[in-house]
C-alpha positions in Angstrom: -81.8 150.8 98.0 -81.4 148.7 94.9 -81.4 144.9 95.2 -77.9 144.7 93.6 -76.6 147.1 96.3 -78.1 145.0 99.1 -76.6 141.8 97.6 -73.2 143.5 97.3 -73.5 144.6 100.9 -74.3 141.1 102.1 -71.3 139.6 100.2 -69.0 142.2 101.7 -70.3 141.5 105.2 -69.9 137.7 104.7 -66.2 138.3 103.6 -65.7 140.5 106.7 -67.1 137.9 109.0 -65.0 135.2 107.4 -61.8 137.2 107.9 -62.8 137.9 111.6 -63.2 134.1 112.1 -59.7 133.5 110.5 -58.1 136.2 112.7 -59.7 134.6 115.8 -58.5 131.2 114.8 -54.9 132.3 114.2 -54.8 134.1 117.5 -56.0 131.0 119.4 -53.7 128.7 117.4 -50.7 130.8 118.5 -51.6 129.9 122.1 -50.8 126.2 121.2 -53.6 124.7 123.2 -56.6 122.5 122.1 -59.4 124.6 120.8 -62.9 124.1 119.4 -65.1 125.8 116.9 -67.0 127.2 119.9 -63.8 128.8 121.2 -63.2 130.4 117.9 -66.8 131.7 117.7 -66.5 133.2 121.1 -63.2 134.9 120.2 -64.7 136.3 117.0 -67.9 137.5 118.8 -70.3 135.5 116.7 -72.8 132.8 117.5 -72.1 129.1 117.1 -74.7 128.9 114.4 -72.9 131.6 112.4 -69.6 129.8 113.0 -71.0 126.6 111.5 -72.3 128.4 108.4 -68.7 129.3 107.5 -66.8 126.3 108.8 -68.5 123.0 109.6 -65.4 121.4 111.1 -62.1 122.4 112.8 -59.9 120.8 110.1 -61.3 123.1 107.4 -60.9 126.2 109.5 -57.3 125.3 110.5 -56.4 124.5 106.9 -57.5 127.9 105.7 -56.1 129.8 108.7 -52.7 128.1 108.3 -52.5 129.0 104.6 -53.8 132.5 105.3 -50.7 133.2 107.3 -48.7 133.2 104.0 -51.0 135.7 102.3 -50.3 139.4 102.3 -53.5 141.2 103.3 -55.1 143.6 100.8 -53.7 146.5 102.9 -50.2 145.1 102.8 -50.4 144.6 99.0 -51.7 148.1 98.6 -48.6 149.4 100.4 -46.3 147.4 98.1 -47.9 148.6 94.9 -48.8 152.2 95.6 -45.9 153.5 93.5 -46.6 151.2 90.6 -48.6 151.9 87.4 -52.1 150.4 86.8 -50.7 147.5 84.8 -47.8 146.8 87.1 -50.1 146.6 90.1 -52.0 143.8 88.4 -48.9 141.9 87.4 -47.5 142.3 90.9 -50.6 140.7 92.4 -50.8 138.0 89.9 -47.1 137.1 90.6 -47.7 137.1 94.3 -50.6 134.7 94.2 -49.0 132.4 91.6 -45.8 132.2 93.6 -47.8 131.5 96.7 -49.6 128.7 94.9 -46.4 127.1 93.7 -44.6 127.4 97.0 -47.5 125.8 98.9 -49.0 123.7 96.1 -49.6 120.5 98.1 -51.2 122.3 101.0 -53.4 124.3 98.7 -54.5 121.2 96.7 -55.6 119.6 100.0 -57.4 122.7 101.1 -59.1 123.1 97.8 -60.3 119.5 97.8 -61.7 119.9 101.3 -63.4 123.2 100.4 -65.0 121.8 97.2 -66.4 118.9 99.2 -67.8 121.3 101.7 -69.4 123.4 99.1 -71.2 120.4 97.6 -72.7 119.7 101.1 -73.6 123.3 102.0 -74.4 124.7 98.5 -72.6 127.9 99.5 -69.4 129.5 98.3 -66.6 128.5 100.7 -63.7 130.6 99.5 -62.3 133.8 101.0 -62.0 135.8 97.8 -58.6 137.3 98.7 -57.6 137.9 95.1 -60.7 139.9 94.4 -60.3 142.0 97.5 -56.6 142.6 96.9 -57.1 143.6 93.2 -60.1 145.8 94.1 -58.2 147.8 96.7 -55.0 148.0 94.6 -56.8 149.3 91.5 -59.3 151.6 93.3 -57.3 154.7 92.4 -57.6 153.9 88.7 -61.3 152.9 88.8 -62.5 155.9 86.9 -60.4 155.0 83.9 -62.8 152.2 83.1 -66.6 151.7 83.1 -67.9 150.1 86.3 -68.7 146.9 84.3 -65.2 146.8 82.7 -63.5 147.4 86.0 -65.4 144.6 87.7 -64.7 142.2 84.8 -61.0 143.0 84.9 -60.9 142.2 88.6 -62.6 138.9 88.0 -60.4 138.0 85.0 -57.2 138.8 86.8 -58.4 136.7 89.8 -59.1 133.8 87.5 -55.6 134.1 86.0 -54.0 134.0 89.5 -53.6 131.4 92.3 -53.9 127.7 92.8 -57.0 127.2 90.6 -55.2 128.5 87.4 -52.0 126.7 88.4 -53.9 123.4 88.6 -55.4 123.9 85.1 -52.0 124.7 83.7 -50.3 121.7 85.2 -53.1 119.1 85.3 -54.9 119.9 82.0 -52.2 121.6 79.9 -49.3 119.6 81.4 -47.1 122.7 81.9 -44.4 123.0 84.5 -44.2 125.9 87.0 -42.2 128.2 84.7 -44.4 127.6 81.7 -47.5 128.1 83.8 -46.4 131.4 85.1 -45.4 132.6 81.6 -48.7 131.5 80.1 -50.8 133.1 82.8 -48.8 136.4 82.5 -49.2 136.3 78.7 -52.9 135.9 79.0 -53.2 138.9 81.3 -50.9 141.0 79.0 -53.2 140.3 76.1 -56.3 141.3 78.1 -54.6 144.6 79.2 -53.5 145.3 75.6 -57.1 144.8 74.5 -58.4 147.2 77.2 -55.7 149.8 76.2 -56.7 149.6 72.5 -60.4 149.9 73.4 -59.7 153.0 75.4 -57.9 154.6 72.4 -60.8 153.9 70.1 
C-alpha cells in the first residue's frame, strides 16, 4: 500500500473517531447530568488516552458538541442536494456554512479561539473538517468530471470560502458586513467554477 493511501486512511479514521466522541458527548449532554471526559470516552468505546488526544478538557468538547448540533451531517446535506447540479451543490453547501457562521458568530469565534490555543499546545489539527466531508460526499457523483488533483483542490478551495474562518477574514480584515461577505465569497467561488468550466472546454 502506498504511503499516501496509509496517510489518507489514518486521517479518515481520526475524523471518524472525532465524530464518535461528539456523538457520545451529545448523547450524555441530553441526560442533563454532570459528566466527565472519562464518561464520554466510555460511551464512545475509546480509551482515556485516546480521548485526551482529541479533547484535553471538557469545555472544548462541550463547545464543539454544542455547535455541532446546528450542523447538518454530510448525509443530510447529500439528501438535500441530490437533485441539484454540480455547481448548485457547491453553492448550497457554501450558503449553509456561511449562514451557520453568521447565525452563531459569537459562539464560533469563542470556539475557534479555544481550538487555536489548543492546537498550539498539542501541535495537532483540532478541527472536525465538516466542510471537507460534506463537499466530498455531495460531489462524489461528479468526481470523474475532474482529475483527482483538481477535484481535491476544488474541495479544499470551496471549504476555504465557507464558514467562520472566511467570515472572520471578510469582516475583520476587509471590514465587510454580513451581506457583503456572503456576496464576495459567492463571487469568488463563481469565478473558480467558471475557470474550471473554461479549462474543461479547452
